[in-house]
Backbone as JSON Lines, residues from 0, in Angstrom:
{"i":0,"aa":"M","n":[71.52,80.14,112.65],"ca":[72.57,79.77,111.79],"c":[72.27,78.48,111.13]}
{"i":1,"aa":"Q","n":[72.43,78.56,109.77],"ca":[72.12,77.37,108.95],"c":[73.56,76.57,108.63]}
{"i":2,"aa":"L","n":[73.68,75.56,109.4],"ca":[74.72,74.69,109.01],"c":[74.6,73.86,107.62]}
{"i":3,"aa":"P","n":[75.65,73.46,107.14],"ca":[75.52,72.8,105.82],"c":[74.57,71.57,105.96]}
{"i":4,"aa":"T","n":[73.85,71.27,104.91],"ca":[73.15,70.04,104.88],"c":[74.06,68.98,104.23]}
{"i":5,"aa":"L","n":[73.74,67.8,104.29],"ca":[74.45,66.71,103.72],"c":[74.48,66.98,102.11]}
{"i":6,"aa":"G","n":[73.52,67.48,101.56],"ca":[73.64,67.74,100.1],"c":[74.45,68.98,99.64]}
{"i":7,"aa":"D","n":[74.87,69.8,100.76],"ca":[75.8,71.0,100.43],"c":[77.15,70.41,100.41]}
{"i":8,"aa":"L","n":[77.36,69.33,101.16],"ca":[78.93,69.08,101.47],"c":[79.73,68.82,100.06]}
{"i":9,"aa":"P","n":[79.2,67.89,99.21],"ca":[80.01,67.65,98.06],"c":[80.49,68.87,97.28]}
{"i":10,"aa":"G","n":[79.56,69.83,96.96],"ca":[79.93,71.03,96.25],"c":[80.82,71.92,97.11]}
{"i":11,"aa":"R","n":[80.58,72.06,98.29],"ca":[81.49,72.83,99.18],"c":[82.85,72.31,99.28]}
{"i":12,"aa":"I","n":[82.9,70.98,99.42],"ca":[84.34,70.26,99.57],"c":[85.09,70.42,98.19]}
{"i":13,"aa":"A","n":[84.43,70.15,97.16],"ca":[85.04,70.11,95.8],"c":[85.48,71.49,95.37]}
{"i":14,"aa":"T","n":[84.56,72.55,95.55],"ca":[85.02,73.84,95.04],"c":[85.86,74.53,96.09]}
{"i":15,"aa":"G","n":[85.64,74.24,97.36],"ca":[86.49,74.74,98.54],"c":[88.04,74.35,98.33]}
{"i":16,"aa":"G","n":[88.1,73.1,98.15],"ca":[89.49,72.43,98.01],"c":[90.28,73.02,96.74]}
{"i":17,"aa":"F","n":[89.51,73.1,95.68],"ca":[90.03,73.53,94.36],"c":[90.46,75.04,94.58]}
{"i":18,"aa":"I","n":[89.62,75.92,95.17],"ca":[89.93,77.33,95.25],"c":[90.87,77.49,96.27]}
{"i":19,"aa":"L","n":[90.98,76.77,97.43],"ca":[91.97,76.96,98.45],"c":[93.39,76.66,97.87]}
{"i":20,"aa":"H","n":[93.37,75.53,97.13],"ca":[94.64,75.01,96.48],"c":[95.19,76.17,95.51]}
{"i":21,"aa":"S","n":[94.33,76.71,94.76],"ca":[94.7,77.66,93.8],"c":[95.28,78.97,94.52]}
{"i":22,"aa":"G","n":[94.55,79.39,95.52],"ca":[95.06,80.45,96.32],"c":[96.48,80.22,96.9]}
{"i":23,"aa":"M","n":[96.53,79.05,97.51],"ca":[97.97,78.71,98.04],"c":[98.95,78.65,97.04]}
{"i":24,"aa":"Q","n":[98.8,78.27,95.81],"ca":[99.79,78.28,94.79],"c":[100.1,79.67,94.45]}
{"i":25,"aa":"K","n":[99.1,80.61,94.38],"ca":[99.45,82.01,93.95],"c":[100.27,82.78,94.95]}
{"i":26,"aa":"R","n":[100.17,82.47,96.2],"ca":[101.01,82.96,97.29],"c":[102.41,83.06,97.0]}
{"i":27,"aa":"S","n":[103.04,82.04,96.18],"ca":[104.4,82.08,95.8],"c":[104.62,82.21,94.31]}
{"i":28,"aa":"A","n":[103.66,82.89,93.75],"ca":[103.75,83.2,92.18],"c":[105.05,84.03,92.04]}
{"i":29,"aa":"D","n":[105.65,83.74,90.91],"ca":[106.8,84.48,90.52],"c":[106.35,85.67,89.74]}
{"i":30,"aa":"E","n":[107.39,86.59,89.36],"ca":[106.94,87.94,88.79],"c":[106.28,87.73,87.48]}
{"i":31,"aa":"Q","n":[106.69,86.75,86.66],"ca":[106.12,86.51,85.38],"c":[104.71,86.01,85.53]}
{"i":32,"aa":"T","n":[104.36,85.03,86.42],"ca":[102.98,84.62,86.64],"c":[102.14,85.71,87.11]}
{"i":33,"aa":"A","n":[102.77,86.54,88.06],"ca":[101.84,87.58,88.57],"c":[101.49,88.67,87.55]}
{"i":34,"aa":"G","n":[102.57,88.82,86.63],"ca":[102.29,89.8,85.56],"c":[101.28,89.35,84.56]}
{"i":35,"aa":"A","n":[101.25,87.98,84.14],"ca":[100.34,87.38,83.3],"c":[98.89,87.43,83.78]}
{"i":36,"aa":"I","n":[98.69,87.02,84.96],"ca":[97.45,87.02,85.6],"c":[96.86,88.45,85.87]}
{"i":37,"aa":"H","n":[97.72,89.33,86.29],"ca":[97.33,90.69,86.46],"c":[96.84,91.33,85.06]}
{"i":38,"aa":"G","n":[97.75,91.04,84.03],"ca":[97.5,91.48,82.76],"c":[96.09,91.02,82.21]}
{"i":39,"aa":"M","n":[95.72,89.83,82.33],"ca":[94.46,89.38,81.88],"c":[93.31,89.97,82.72]}
{"i":40,"aa":"A","n":[93.53,90.24,84.0],"ca":[92.45,90.84,84.83],"c":[92.3,92.2,84.39]}
{"i":41,"aa":"A","n":[93.45,92.9,84.38],"ca":[93.39,94.4,84.11],"c":[92.93,94.7,82.56]}
{"i":42,"aa":"G","n":[93.03,93.61,81.72],"ca":[92.51,93.76,80.36],"c":[90.98,93.81,80.37]}
{"i":43,"aa":"A","n":[90.43,93.08,81.35],"ca":[88.97,93.19,81.44],"c":[88.37,94.27,82.48]}
{"i":44,"aa":"F","n":[89.3,94.52,83.4],"ca":[88.77,95.55,84.34],"c":[90.01,96.64,84.42]}
{"i":45,"aa":"P","n":[89.96,97.49,83.61],"ca":[91.11,98.53,83.54],"c":[91.4,99.17,84.74]}
{"i":46,"aa":"F","n":[90.63,99.37,85.66],"ca":[91.01,99.98,87.02],"c":[91.98,99.3,87.71]}
{"i":47,"aa":"L","n":[92.15,97.92,87.55],"ca":[93.18,97.06,88.08],"c":[94.57,97.42,87.75]}
{"i":48,"aa":"N","n":[94.75,98.14,86.62],"ca":[96.07,98.67,86.24],"c":[96.74,99.64,87.3]}
{"i":49,"aa":"A","n":[96.03,100.17,88.16],"ca":[96.54,100.97,89.21],"c":[97.18,100.21,90.39]}
{"i":50,"aa":"I","n":[97.01,98.92,90.35],"ca":[97.52,98.04,91.37],"c":[98.73,97.24,90.65]}
{"i":51,"aa":"P","n":[99.88,97.29,91.38],"ca":[101.02,96.56,90.82],"c":[100.83,95.15,90.72]}
{"i":52,"aa":"P","n":[101.28,94.39,89.73],"ca":[101.02,92.93,89.65],"c":[101.36,92.03,90.88]}
{"i":53,"aa":"E","n":[102.45,92.35,91.62],"ca":[102.76,91.72,92.8],"c":[101.75,91.8,93.89]}
{"i":54,"aa":"R","n":[101.3,93.0,94.14],"ca":[100.22,93.27,95.07],"c":[98.86,92.71,94.64]}
{"i":55,"aa":"F","n":[98.66,92.7,93.33],"ca":[97.22,92.13,92.86],"c":[97.34,90.65,93.14]}
{"i":56,"aa":"I","n":[98.45,89.85,92.93],"ca":[98.52,88.38,93.09],"c":[98.38,88.09,94.48]}
{"i":57,"aa":"K","n":[98.83,88.93,95.37],"ca":[98.65,88.72,96.82],"c":[97.24,88.82,97.2]}
{"i":58,"aa":"L","n":[96.59,89.92,96.75],"ca":[95.15,90.03,97.06],"c":[94.22,89.0,96.43]}
{"i":59,"aa":"L","n":[94.63,88.6,95.28],"ca":[93.86,87.4,94.61],"c":[94.08,86.24,95.44]}
{"i":60,"aa":"S","n":[95.4,85.95,95.85],"ca":[95.55,84.62,96.56],"c":[94.82,84.83,97.93]}
{"i":61,"aa":"A","n":[94.82,86.02,98.51],"ca":[94.04,85.96,99.82],"c":[92.59,85.88,99.63]}
{"i":62,"aa":"A","n":[92.08,86.29,98.55],"ca":[90.72,86.2,98.22],"c":[90.29,84.74,97.95]}
{"i":63,"aa":"E","n":[91.09,84.03,97.28],"ca":[90.89,82.65,96.98],"c":[91.07,81.69,98.31]}
{"i":64,"aa":"I","n":[92.07,81.99,99.07],"ca":[92.22,81.22,100.36],"c":[90.92,81.56,101.24]}
{"i":65,"aa":"G","n":[90.57,82.69,101.37],"ca":[89.4,83.09,102.27],"c":[88.14,82.48,101.6]}
{"i":66,"aa":"T","n":[87.94,82.42,100.43],"ca":[86.64,81.78,99.88],"c":[86.72,80.34,99.91]}
{"i":67,"aa":"G","n":[87.98,79.73,99.62],"ca":[88.12,78.27,99.86],"c":[87.93,77.75,101.3]}
{"i":68,"aa":"A","n":[88.54,78.61,102.25],"ca":[88.48,78.2,103.6],"c":[86.92,78.33,104.05]}
{"i":69,"aa":"A","n":[86.25,79.44,103.62],"ca":[84.8,79.51,104.0],"c":[84.05,78.33,103.55]}
{"i":70,"aa":"L","n":[84.18,77.99,102.19],"ca":[83.54,76.75,101.81],"c":[83.76,75.44,102.57]}
{"i":71,"aa":"L","n":[85.12,75.27,103.06],"ca":[85.49,74.05,103.71],"c":[85.16,74.11,105.18]}
{"i":72,"aa":"T","n":[84.89,75.16,105.8],"ca":[84.58,75.27,107.13],"c":[83.19,75.12,107.48]}
{"i":73,"aa":"P","n":[82.79,73.99,108.13],"ca":[81.38,73.58,108.25],"c":[80.65,74.54,109.28]}
{"i":74,"aa":"I","n":[81.15,75.41,110.06],"ca":[80.48,76.28,110.82],"c":[80.06,77.59,110.1]}
{"i":75,"aa":"V","n":[80.54,77.78,108.89],"ca":[80.25,78.86,108.01],"c":[79.0,78.6,107.34]}
{"i":76,"aa":"P","n":[77.84,79.21,107.58],"ca":[76.58,78.93,107.0],"c":[76.76,78.92,105.52]}
{"i":77,"aa":"T","n":[76.0,77.8,104.86],"ca":[76.05,77.61,103.37],"c":[75.79,78.84,102.65]}
{"i":78,"aa":"P","n":[74.66,79.58,103.0],"ca":[74.34,80.77,102.24],"c":[75.53,81.85,102.28]}
{"i":79,"aa":"L","n":[76.2,82.07,103.31],"ca":[77.29,82.88,103.45],"c":[78.6,82.46,102.58]}
{"i":80,"aa":"A","n":[78.92,81.15,102.71],"ca":[79.86,80.51,101.83],"c":[79.51,80.73,100.39]}
{"i":81,"aa":"G","n":[78.34,80.53,100.06],"ca":[77.72,80.57,98.66],"c":[77.85,82.02,98.25]}
{"i":82,"aa":"A","n":[77.63,83.02,99.05],"ca":[77.77,84.46,98.68],"c":[79.31,84.66,98.35]}
{"i":83,"aa":"A","n":[80.15,84.06,99.12],"ca":[81.59,84.31,98.75],"c":[81.96,83.62,97.49]}
{"i":84,"aa":"L","n":[81.53,82.41,97.2],"ca":[81.65,81.84,95.93],"c":[81.05,82.34,94.85]}
{"i":85,"aa":"T","n":[79.88,83.03,94.99],"ca":[79.16,83.71,93.91],"c":[79.89,85.07,93.48]}
{"i":86,"aa":"A","n":[80.36,85.74,94.55],"ca":[81.21,86.99,94.18],"c":[82.48,86.61,93.5]}
{"i":87,"aa":"F","n":[83.22,85.62,94.07],"ca":[84.49,85.28,93.45],"c":[84.33,84.85,92.07]}
{"i":88,"aa":"S","n":[83.44,83.81,91.86],"ca":[83.25,83.35,90.58],"c":[82.53,84.18,89.55]}
{"i":89,"aa":"G","n":[81.71,85.11,90.11],"ca":[81.05,86.18,89.29],"c":[82.19,87.0,88.67]}
{"i":90,"aa":"G","n":[83.13,87.36,89.44],"ca":[84.38,88.14,88.85],"c":[85.02,87.43,87.77]}
{"i":91,"aa":"L","n":[85.1,86.05,87.94],"ca":[85.88,85.29,86.95],"c":[84.99,85.26,85.58]}
{"i":92,"aa":"V","n":[83.72,85.08,85.83],"ca":[82.76,84.93,84.65],"c":[82.73,86.27,83.94]}
{"i":93,"aa":"A","n":[82.7,87.35,84.75],"ca":[82.71,88.84,84.11],"c":[84.01,89.0,83.25]}
{"i":94,"aa":"M","n":[85.03,88.6,83.79],"ca":[86.45,88.64,83.12],"c":[86.33,87.85,81.72]}
{"i":95,"aa":"Y","n":[85.8,86.72,81.85],"ca":[85.52,85.91,80.59],"c":[84.66,86.69,79.61]}
{"i":96,"aa":"A","n":[83.56,87.22,80.1],"ca":[82.58,87.92,79.2],"c":[83.26,89.2,78.59]}
{"i":97,"aa":"R","n":[84.26,89.87,79.26],"ca":[84.88,91.08,78.91],"c":[86.05,90.94,78.02]}
{"i":98,"aa":"T","n":[86.54,89.6,77.92],"ca":[87.84,89.41,77.07],"c":[87.46,88.56,75.72]}
{"i":99,"aa":"P","n":[87.22,89.27,74.71],"ca":[86.94,88.64,73.53],"c":[87.85,87.52,73.08]}
{"i":100,"aa":"A","n":[89.12,87.76,73.27],"ca":[90.2,86.77,72.97],"c":[89.93,85.44,73.53]}
{"i":101,"aa":"L","n":[89.03,85.28,74.55],"ca":[88.75,83.93,75.17],"c":[87.55,83.14,74.46]}
{"i":102,"aa":"R","n":[86.85,83.89,73.51],"ca":[85.73,83.39,72.9],"c":[85.84,83.24,71.39]}
{"i":103,"aa":"N","n":[85.06,82.33,70.81],"ca":[84.9,82.33,69.39],"c":[84.35,83.59,68.88]}
{"i":104,"aa":"P","n":[84.85,83.94,67.71],"ca":[84.29,85.34,67.13],"c":[82.83,85.4,67.01]}
{"i":105,"aa":"G","n":[82.22,86.43,67.54],"ca":[80.81,86.63,67.43],"c":[79.95,85.68,68.35]}
{"i":106,"aa":"S","n":[80.6,85.04,69.32],"ca":[79.9,84.1,70.18],"c":[80.27,84.14,71.53]}
{"i":107,"aa":"I","n":[79.36,83.42,72.39],"ca":[79.64,83.38,73.88],"c":[80.45,82.16,74.25]}
{"i":108,"aa":"W","n":[80.55,81.28,73.25],"ca":[81.28,79.97,73.5],"c":[82.78,80.25,73.57]}
{"i":109,"aa":"P","n":[83.44,79.47,74.47],"ca":[84.88,79.66,74.61],"c":[85.59,79.17,73.42]}
{"i":110,"aa":"N","n":[86.73,79.66,72.98],"ca":[87.75,79.02,72.21],"c":[88.65,78.33,73.08]}
{"i":111,"aa":"E","n":[89.8,77.79,72.41],"ca":[90.79,77.01,73.18],"c":[91.33,77.65,74.35]}
{"i":112,"aa":"N","n":[91.59,78.97,74.23],"ca":[92.23,79.81,75.26],"c":[91.26,80.13,76.41]}
{"i":113,"aa":"G","n":[89.88,79.99,76.1],"ca":[88.84,80.44,77.09],"c":[88.33,79.38,77.77]}
{"i":114,"aa":"I","n":[88.55,78.11,77.53],"ca":[88.05,76.91,78.35],"c":[88.38,76.99,79.82]}
{"i":115,"aa":"A","n":[89.54,77.44,80.17],"ca":[89.98,77.31,81.58],"c":[89.13,78.38,82.43]}
{"i":116,"aa":"V","n":[88.76,79.53,81.73],"ca":[88.08,80.54,82.44],"c":[86.56,80.31,82.34]}
{"i":117,"aa":"A","n":[86.02,79.82,81.15],"ca":[84.64,79.56,80.96],"c":[84.07,78.69,81.82]}
{"i":118,"aa":"K","n":[84.83,77.61,82.38],"ca":[84.35,76.61,83.21],"c":[83.9,77.26,84.59]}
{"i":119,"aa":"D","n":[84.42,78.44,84.9],"ca":[84.02,79.11,86.25],"c":[82.53,79.35,86.27]}
{"i":120,"aa":"V","n":[81.8,79.11,85.09],"ca":[80.36,79.33,85.26],"c":[79.71,78.29,86.13]}
{"i":121,"aa":"W","n":[80.2,77.19,86.27],"ca":[79.8,76.08,87.1],"c":[79.85,76.45,88.52]}
{"i":122,"aa":"M","n":[80.94,77.22,88.92],"ca":[81.13,77.74,90.28],"c":[80.16,78.76,90.63]}
{"i":123,"aa":"L","n":[79.99,79.67,89.68],"ca":[78.85,80.66,89.8],"c":[77.41,79.97,90.06]}
{"i":124,"aa":"G","n":[77.12,79.0,89.25],"ca":[75.87,78.36,89.43],"c":[75.79,77.71,90.93]}
{"i":125,"aa":"M","n":[76.9,77.08,91.32],"ca":[77.01,76.43,92.64],"c":[76.74,77.47,93.82]}
{"i":126,"aa":"G","n":[77.54,78.65,93.56],"ca":[77.32,79.69,94.71],"c":[75.9,80.17,94.73]}
{"i":127,"aa":"L","n":[75.33,80.46,93.58],"ca":[73.87,80.97,93.54],"c":[73.07,79.9,94.18]}
{"i":128,"aa":"G","n":[73.31,78.52,93.88],"ca":[72.5,77.47,94.47],"c":[72.53,77.46,95.86]}
{"i":129,"aa":"F","n":[73.67,77.63,96.5],"ca":[73.97,77.63,97.92],"c":[73.2,78.87,98.55]}
{"i":130,"aa":"V","n":[73.21,80.03,97.93],"ca":[72.56,81.23,98.45],"c":[71.15,80.93,98.38]}
{"i":131,"aa":"L","n":[70.55,80.51,97.23],"ca":[69.17,80.45,97.01],"c":[68.59,79.24,98.0]}
{"i":132,"aa":"G","n":[69.4,78.16,97.96],"ca":[68.92,77.04,98.93],"c":[68.78,77.51,100.29]}
{"i":133,"aa":"G","n":[69.69,78.23,100.75],"ca":[69.68,78.85,102.24],"c":[68.47,79.74,102.37]}
{"i":134,"aa":"W","n":[68.32,80.53,101.31],"ca":[67.24,81.46,101.37],"c":[65.81,80.74,101.44]}
{"i":135,"aa":"S","n":[65.7,79.67,100.65],"ca":[64.53,79.02,100.5],"c":[64.31,78.22,101.84]}
{"i":136,"aa":"R","n":[65.35,77.72,102.42],"ca":[65.18,76.94,103.68],"c":[64.91,77.82,104.79]}
{"i":137,"aa":"S","n":[65.33,78.92,104.85],"ca":[65.04,80.07,105.86],"c":[63.59,80.52,105.68]}
{"i":138,"aa":"R","n":[63.04,80.63,104.58],"ca":[61.63,80.94,104.27],"c":[60.66,79.94,104.73]}
{"i":139,"aa":"R","n":[61.12,78.53,104.73],"ca":[60.16,77.62,105.19],"c":[60.1,77.32,106.71]}
{"i":140,"aa":"G","n":[61.02,77.97,107.26],"ca":[61.03,77.96,108.7],"c":[62.11,77.55,109.47]}
């Protein structure tokens, strides 16, 4: 088992705390908030239309709480926590990429509406870094 290195901790604590807090807030989301978040996600991933907004927000909340907790728990190996972060943030980046209303016309760059989602590319980079760092440490011995 690969415990976090000292260099892993700042990224794990910063992203873990942010994601955990976000998930905790979504646990008590009202109907309007659940509908808005579900609508954005379903716009990018139409199969989500089959899930009612209230159920979707509960599932999203659980995913965020689980991902945040994994990052904040030191006995969770960094590559495993990084895989959870990569999966979670990869979904957010895919949603951004599939939602033209979040980008400047004909561009990958975010418009004013897309900044809040486009910044998730940093979390994707951190997650991949945690996975690849663990993989390279395990190959060295």
